[in-house]
DRENFIVEX-182067 format. One record per atom (N, C-alpha, C, CB): atom name; x, y, z; residue in one letter. Coordinates in Angstrom, 2 decimals, always signed. Each point is the difference from the previous one (the first is absolute). Glycine has a CB too. Example, Ala and Ser with C-alpha at 12.3 -4.5 7.8 and 13.67 -1.06 7.14 Angstrom:
<sites>
+------+---------+---------+---------+------+
| site |    east |   north |      up | code |
+------+---------+---------+---------+------+
|    N |  +13.19 |   -5.69 |   +7.80 |    A |
|   CA |   -0.89 |   +1.19 |   +0.00 |    A |
|    C |   +0.90 |   +1.20 |   +0.00 |    A |
|   CB |   -1.89 |   -1.17 |   +1.25 |    A |
|    N |   +1.54 |   +2.22 |   -1.97 |    S |
|   CA |   +0.82 |   +1.19 |   +0.06 |    S |
|    C |   -0.77 |   +1.09 |   +0.73 |    S |
|   CB |   +1.18 |   -0.63 |   -2.15 |    S |
+------+---------+---------+---------+------+
</sites>
This chain:
<sites>
+------+---------+---------+---------+------+
| site |    east |   north |      up | code |
+------+---------+---------+---------+------+
|    N |   +5.10 |  -18.34 |   -5.08 |    M |
|   CA |   -0.15 |   +0.96 |   -0.89 |    M |
|    C |   +0.92 |   +0.49 |   -0.87 |    M |
|   CB |   -1.27 |   +0.35 |   +1.39 |    M |
|    N |   +1.83 |   -0.28 |   -2.52 |    G |
|   CA |   +0.93 |   -0.12 |   -0.70 |    G |
|    C |   +0.30 |   +2.06 |   -0.26 |    G |
|   CB |   -0.79 |   -3.26 |   -1.14 |    G |
|    N |   +1.73 |   +3.75 |   +0.63 |    G |
|   CA |   +0.30 |   +1.65 |   +0.02 |    G |
|    C |   -1.38 |   +0.52 |   -0.76 |    G |
|   CB |   +3.02 |   +0.02 |   -0.24 |    G |
|    N |   -3.35 |   -0.66 |   -0.69 |    R |
|   CA |   -0.86 |   +0.90 |   -1.15 |    R |
|    C |   -1.37 |   +0.56 |   +1.24 |    R |
|   CB |   +0.61 |   -1.88 |   -3.01 |    R |
|    N |   -0.62 |   +0.33 |   +3.89 |    G |
|   CA |   -1.36 |   +0.27 |   +0.83 |    G |
|    C |   -0.23 |   +1.16 |   +1.52 |    G |
|   CB |   -0.09 |   -2.74 |   -0.97 |    G |
|    N |   +1.27 |   +2.33 |   +1.17 |    R |
|   CA |   +0.39 |   +1.20 |   +1.44 |    R |
|    C |   +0.29 |   +1.35 |   -0.75 |    R |
|   CB |   +1.44 |   -1.81 |   +1.88 |    R |
|    N |   -0.86 |   +2.03 |   -3.28 |    S |
|   CA |   -0.27 |   +1.33 |   -0.58 |    S |
|    C |   -1.50 |   +0.58 |   -0.40 |    S |
|   CB |   +2.28 |   -0.59 |   -0.77 |    S |
|    N |   -3.09 |   -0.34 |   +0.25 |    L |
|   CA |   -1.07 |   +0.31 |   -0.03 |    L |
|    C |   -0.89 |   +0.16 |   +1.47 |    L |
|   CB |   +0.49 |   -1.01 |   -2.35 |    L |
|    N |   -0.24 |   +0.42 |   +3.18 |    L |
|   CA |   -0.90 |   -0.07 |   +1.12 |    L |
|    C |   +0.37 |   +1.37 |   +0.67 |    L |
|   CB |   -0.15 |   -2.73 |   +0.31 |    L |
|    N |   +1.41 |   +3.09 |   -0.18 |    L |
|   CA |   +0.80 |   +1.45 |   +0.69 |    L |
|    C |   -0.39 |   +1.38 |   -0.94 |    L |
|   CB |   +2.42 |   -1.59 |   +0.86 |    L |
|    N |   -2.75 |   +0.94 |   -2.52 |    T |
|   CA |   -0.70 |   +1.42 |   -0.59 |    T |
|    C |   -1.33 |   +0.41 |   +0.34 |    T |
|   CB |   +1.23 |   -0.41 |   -1.80 |    T |
|    N |   -1.87 |   -0.68 |   +2.33 |    I |
|   CA |   -1.51 |   +0.00 |   +0.26 |    I |
|    C |   -0.24 |   +0.38 |   +1.45 |    I |
|   CB |   -0.44 |   -1.84 |   -1.74 |    I |
|    N |   +1.78 |   +1.72 |   +2.69 |    A |
|   CA |   +0.11 |   +0.46 |   +1.21 |    A |
|    C |   +0.30 |   +1.50 |   +0.05 |    A |
|   CB |   +0.64 |   -2.26 |   +0.59 |    A |
|    N |   -0.08 |   +2.68 |   -1.53 |    V |
|   CA |   +0.79 |   +1.40 |   -0.08 |    V |
|    C |   -1.63 |   +1.05 |   -0.53 |    V |
|   CB |   +3.35 |   -1.14 |   -1.05 |    V |
|    N |   -3.47 |   +0.46 |   +0.17 |    L |
|   CA |   -1.46 |   +0.48 |   -0.77 |    L |
|    C |   -1.39 |   +0.05 |   +0.76 |    L |
|   CB |   +1.09 |   -1.07 |   -1.95 |    L |
|    N |   -1.12 |   -0.35 |   +3.11 |    V |
|   CA |   -1.06 |   +0.49 |   +0.99 |    V |
|    C |   +0.48 |   +0.76 |   +1.35 |    V |
|   CB |   -1.30 |   -2.00 |   -0.91 |    V |
|    N |   +2.56 |   +2.68 |   +1.21 |    A |
|   CA |   +0.50 |   +0.40 |   +0.58 |    A |
|    C |   -0.56 |   +1.87 |   -0.24 |    A |
|   CB |   +1.83 |   -2.53 |   +0.03 |    A |
|    N |   -1.20 |   +2.42 |   -1.20 |    F |
|   CA |   -0.18 |   +1.29 |   -1.06 |    F |
|    C |   -1.43 |   +0.35 |   +0.12 |    F |
|   CB |   +1.81 |   -0.70 |   -1.82 |    F |
|    N |   -2.41 |   +0.14 |   +1.46 |    W |
|   CA |   -1.82 |   +0.18 |   +0.04 |    W |
|    C |   -0.52 |   +0.45 |   +1.60 |    W |
|   CB |   -0.39 |   -2.28 |   -2.01 |    W |
|    N |   +0.83 |   +1.58 |   +2.93 |    L |
|   CA |   -0.68 |   +0.48 |   +1.04 |    L |
|    C |   +0.60 |   +1.19 |   +0.66 |    L |
|   CB |   -0.77 |   -2.18 |   +0.20 |    L |
|    N |   +2.16 |   +2.37 |   -0.37 |    I |
|   CA |   +0.12 |   +0.92 |   +0.33 |    I |
|    C |   -0.59 |   +1.64 |   -0.85 |    I |
|   CB |   +1.75 |   -1.96 |   +1.07 |    I |
|    N |   -1.46 |   +1.43 |   -2.24 |    F |
|   CA |   -1.02 |   +1.21 |   -0.91 |    F |
|    C |   -1.12 |   +0.56 |   -0.19 |    F |
|   CB |   +0.99 |   -0.66 |   -0.68 |    F |
|    N |   -1.92 |   -0.74 |   +1.41 |    S |
|   CA |   -1.16 |   +0.50 |   -0.22 |    S |
|    C |   -0.23 |   +0.38 |   +1.28 |    S |
|   CB |   -0.71 |   -1.20 |   -1.91 |    S |
|    N |   +1.35 |   +1.10 |   +2.85 |    R |
|   CA |   +0.01 |   +0.87 |   +1.47 |    R |
|    C |   +0.77 |   +1.38 |   +0.03 |    R |
|   CB |   -0.02 |   -2.29 |   +1.16 |    R |
|    N |   +0.85 |   +2.56 |   -2.21 |    L |
|   CA |   +0.38 |   +1.39 |   -0.31 |    L |
|    C |   -0.21 |   +1.20 |   +1.03 |    L |
|   CB |   -0.51 |   -0.86 |   -2.21 |    L |
|    N |   -0.77 |   +1.12 |   +2.37 |    R |
|   CA |   -0.27 |   +1.25 |   +0.35 |    R |
|    C |   +0.06 |   +0.09 |   +1.40 |    R |
|   CB |   -1.24 |   +0.33 |   -1.89 |    R |
|    N |   +1.45 |   -1.56 |   +2.53 |    F |
|   CA |   -0.25 |   -0.32 |   +1.58 |    F |
|    C |   +1.62 |   +0.38 |   +0.32 |    F |
|   CB |   -2.22 |   -2.31 |   +0.15 |    F |
|    N |   +3.01 |   +1.99 |   -1.08 |    V |
|   CA |   +1.89 |   -0.39 |   +0.28 |    V |
|    C |   +0.25 |   +1.51 |   -0.06 |    V |
|   CB |   +0.92 |   -2.66 |   -1.46 |    V |
|    N |   -1.63 |   +3.29 |   +0.38 |    V |
|   CA |   +0.42 |   +1.63 |   -0.18 |    V |
|    C |   -0.06 |   +0.81 |   +1.02 |    V |
|   CB |   -0.72 |   -0.07 |   -1.94 |    V |
|    N |   -0.85 |   -0.47 |   +2.52 |    W |
|   CA |   -0.54 |   +1.03 |   +1.15 |    W |
|    C |   +0.85 |   -0.07 |   +0.91 |    W |
|   CB |   -2.22 |   -0.16 |   -0.27 |    W |
|    N |   +2.82 |   -0.98 |   +0.50 |    V |
|   CA |   +0.76 |   -0.07 |   +1.71 |    V |
|    C |   +1.37 |   +0.48 |   -0.02 |    V |
|   CB |   -1.20 |   -2.15 |   +0.74 |    V |
|    N |   +1.34 |   +2.72 |   -2.21 |    N |
|   CA |   +1.41 |   +0.82 |   -0.11 |    N |
|    C |   +0.98 |   -1.02 |   +0.08 |    N |
|   CB |   -0.68 |   +2.19 |   +1.11 |    N |
|    N |   +0.25 |   -3.40 |   -1.99 |    A |
|   CA |   +1.50 |   -1.24 |   -0.34 |    A |
|    C |   +1.05 |   +0.55 |   -0.76 |    A |
|   CB |   -1.41 |   -2.02 |   -0.26 |    A |
|    N |   +2.69 |   +2.06 |   +0.69 |    S |
|   CA |   +1.14 |   +0.52 |   -1.48 |    S |
|    C |   -0.26 |   -1.55 |   -0.53 |    S |
|   CB |   +2.56 |   +2.10 |   +0.94 |    S |
|    N |   -1.40 |   -1.60 |   -2.18 |    F |
|   CA |   -0.29 |   -0.96 |   -0.89 |    F |
|    C |   +0.70 |   -1.15 |   +0.43 |    F |
|   CB |   -0.39 |   +1.52 |   -1.76 |    F |
|    N |   +1.78 |   -1.53 |   +2.56 |    G |
|   CA |   +0.85 |   -1.30 |   +0.43 |    G |
|    C |   -1.07 |   -0.71 |   +0.78 |    G |
|   CB |   +2.54 |   +1.01 |   +0.21 |    G |
|    N |   -3.73 |   -0.34 |   +0.29 |    Q |
|   CA |   -1.00 |   -0.88 |   +1.28 |    Q |
|    C |   -0.89 |   -0.73 |   -0.84 |    Q |
|   CB |   -0.17 |   +1.79 |   +2.05 |    Q |
|    N |   +0.07 |   -1.21 |   -3.42 |    I |
|   CA |   -0.98 |   -0.58 |   -0.91 |    I |
|    C |   +0.24 |   -1.20 |   -0.48 |    I |
|   CB |   -0.44 |   +1.92 |   -0.55 |    I |
|    N |   +1.76 |   -1.79 |   +0.02 |    L |
|   CA |   +1.18 |   -0.68 |   -0.75 |    L |
|    C |   -0.01 |   -1.38 |   +1.35 |    L |
|   CB |   +1.82 |   +2.67 |   -1.56 |    L |
|    N |   -1.54 |   -2.60 |   +2.64 |    I |
|   CA |   +0.21 |   -0.59 |   +0.97 |    I |
|    C |   -1.34 |   -1.11 |   +0.41 |    I |
|   CB |   +1.71 |   +2.19 |   +0.53 |    I |
|    N |   -2.54 |   -1.27 |   -0.58 |    L |
|   CA |   -1.55 |   -0.89 |   +0.27 |    L |
|    C |   +0.13 |   -1.26 |   -1.90 |    L |
|   CB |   -2.27 |   +3.13 |   +1.87 |    L |
|    N |   +2.50 |   -2.30 |   -2.65 |    F |
|   CA |   -0.20 |   -0.71 |   -1.36 |    F |
|    C |   +0.66 |   -1.23 |   +0.12 |    F |
|   CB |   -0.10 |   +2.01 |   -1.37 |    F |
|    N |   +1.73 |   -1.82 |   +1.96 |    V |
|   CA |   +0.77 |   -1.11 |   -0.56 |    V |
|    C |   -0.44 |   -1.31 |   +1.44 |    V |
|   CB |   +2.49 |   +1.88 |   -1.67 |    V |
|    N |   -3.01 |   -1.46 |   +2.60 |    V |
|   CA |   -0.51 |   -0.84 |   +1.45 |    V |
|    C |   -1.08 |   -0.52 |   -0.62 |    V |
|   CB |   +0.63 |   +1.41 |   +2.15 |    V |
|    N |   -1.66 |   -1.01 |   -2.96 |    L |
|   CA |   -1.41 |   -0.45 |   -0.34 |    L |
|    C |   +0.41 |   -1.12 |   -0.84 |    L |
|   CB |   -1.45 |   +2.25 |   +0.07 |    L |
|    N |   +2.11 |   -2.03 |   -1.30 |    A |
|   CA |   +0.53 |   -0.95 |   -0.70 |    A |
|    C |   +0.65 |   -0.91 |   +0.07 |    A |
|   CB |   -0.30 |   +1.16 |   -0.60 |    A |
|    N |   +0.91 |   -1.41 |   +1.63 |    V |
|   CA |   +1.03 |   -1.00 |   +0.70 |    V |
|    C |   -1.14 |   -0.89 |   +1.03 |    V |
|   CB |   +2.57 |   +1.89 |   +0.00 |    V |
|    N |   -3.52 |   -1.34 |   +0.64 |    V |
|   CA |   -0.62 |   -0.62 |   +0.72 |    V |
|    C |   -1.07 |   -0.53 |   -0.99 |    V |
|   CB |   +0.72 |   +1.27 |   +2.14 |    V |
|    N |   -1.14 |   -0.92 |   -3.66 |    I |
|   CA |   -0.94 |   -0.60 |   -0.66 |    I |
|    C |   +0.64 |   -0.82 |   -0.77 |    I |
|   CB |   -1.46 |   +1.58 |   +0.14 |    I |
|    N |   +2.70 |   -1.54 |   -0.45 |    F |
|   CA |   +0.63 |   -1.47 |   -1.03 |    F |
|    C |   +0.26 |   -1.01 |   +1.27 |    F |
|   CB |   +1.65 |   +1.35 |   -2.40 |    F |
|    N |   -1.41 |   -0.97 |   +3.72 |    L |
|   CA |   +0.50 |   -1.54 |   +0.80 |    L |
|    C |   -1.50 |   -0.57 |   +0.15 |    L |
|   CB |   +2.46 |   +0.74 |   +1.73 |    L |
|    N |   -3.48 |   -0.25 |   -1.25 |    G |
|   CA |   -1.14 |   -0.62 |   +0.00 |    G |
|    C |   -0.66 |   -0.53 |   -1.18 |    G |
|   CB |   -0.05 |   +1.25 |   +1.71 |    G |
|    N |   +0.36 |   -0.57 |   -3.07 |    L |
|   CA |   -0.41 |   -0.70 |   -1.36 |    L |
|    C |   +0.94 |   -1.56 |   +0.27 |    L |
|   CB |   -0.32 |   +2.67 |   -1.94 |    L |
|    N |   +1.41 |   -2.51 |   +1.95 |    D |
|   CA |   +1.23 |   -0.77 |   +0.45 |    D |
|    C |   -0.51 |   -1.23 |   +0.41 |    D |
|   CB |   +1.35 |   +1.87 |   +0.74 |    D |
|    N |   -1.90 |   -1.34 |   +0.58 |    Q |
|   CA |   -0.28 |   -1.06 |   +0.73 |    Q |
|    C |   -1.19 |   -1.02 |   -0.08 |    Q |
|   CB |   +1.20 |   +1.49 |   +1.11 |    Q |
|    N |   -2.38 |   -0.25 |   -1.84 |    L |
|   CA |   -1.09 |   -1.34 |   -0.62 |    L |
|    C |   +0.09 |   -0.62 |   -1.00 |    L |
|   CB |   -1.30 |   +0.85 |   +0.73 |    L |
|    N |   +2.46 |   -0.15 |   -1.65 |    I |
|   CA |   +0.41 |   -0.94 |   -1.08 |    I |
|    C |   +0.81 |   -1.67 |   +0.29 |    I |
|   CB |   +0.19 |   +2.61 |   -1.10 |    I |
|    N |   +0.78 |   -1.93 |   +1.70 |    N |
|   CA |   +1.26 |   -0.87 |   +0.44 |    N |
|    C |   -0.73 |   -1.03 |   +1.05 |    N |
|   CB |   +2.10 |   +2.05 |   -0.24 |    N |
|    N |   -2.65 |   -1.36 |   +1.20 |    G |
|   CA |   -0.03 |   -0.96 |   +1.09 |    G |
|    C |   +0.75 |   +0.05 |   +1.07 |    G |
|   CB |   -0.53 |   -1.11 |   -1.44 |    G |
|    N |   +0.71 |   +0.19 |   +2.73 |    R |
|   CA |   +0.85 |   -0.34 |   +0.58 |    R |
|    C |   +1.23 |   -0.85 |   -0.85 |    R |
|   CB |   -1.87 |   +0.28 |   +1.82 |    R |
|    N |   +3.04 |   -0.01 |   -1.68 |    R |
|   CA |   +1.20 |   -0.86 |   -0.49 |    R |
|    C |   +0.25 |   -0.86 |   +1.17 |    R |
|   CB |   +1.12 |   +1.73 |   -1.62 |    R |
|    N |   -0.49 |   -3.39 |   +1.38 |    P |
|   CA |   +0.50 |   -0.59 |   +1.51 |    P |
|    C |   +1.32 |   +1.03 |   +0.20 |    P |
|   CB |   -0.77 |   -3.02 |   -0.19 |    P |
+------+---------+---------+---------+------+
</sites>
């Protein structure tokens, strides 16, 4: 996959992570998570989604 495809995939992963976290925001605030904890959760979730989508699109490489 070219640089543009990976960039698009990363953008989709970040948007999905943003939506997943902020659709449940009242639960995150309810457990009194700090801004740093929310940021770490966002980054980890975006990376996991990116790697999963990359694996689905590219498959296994020899």
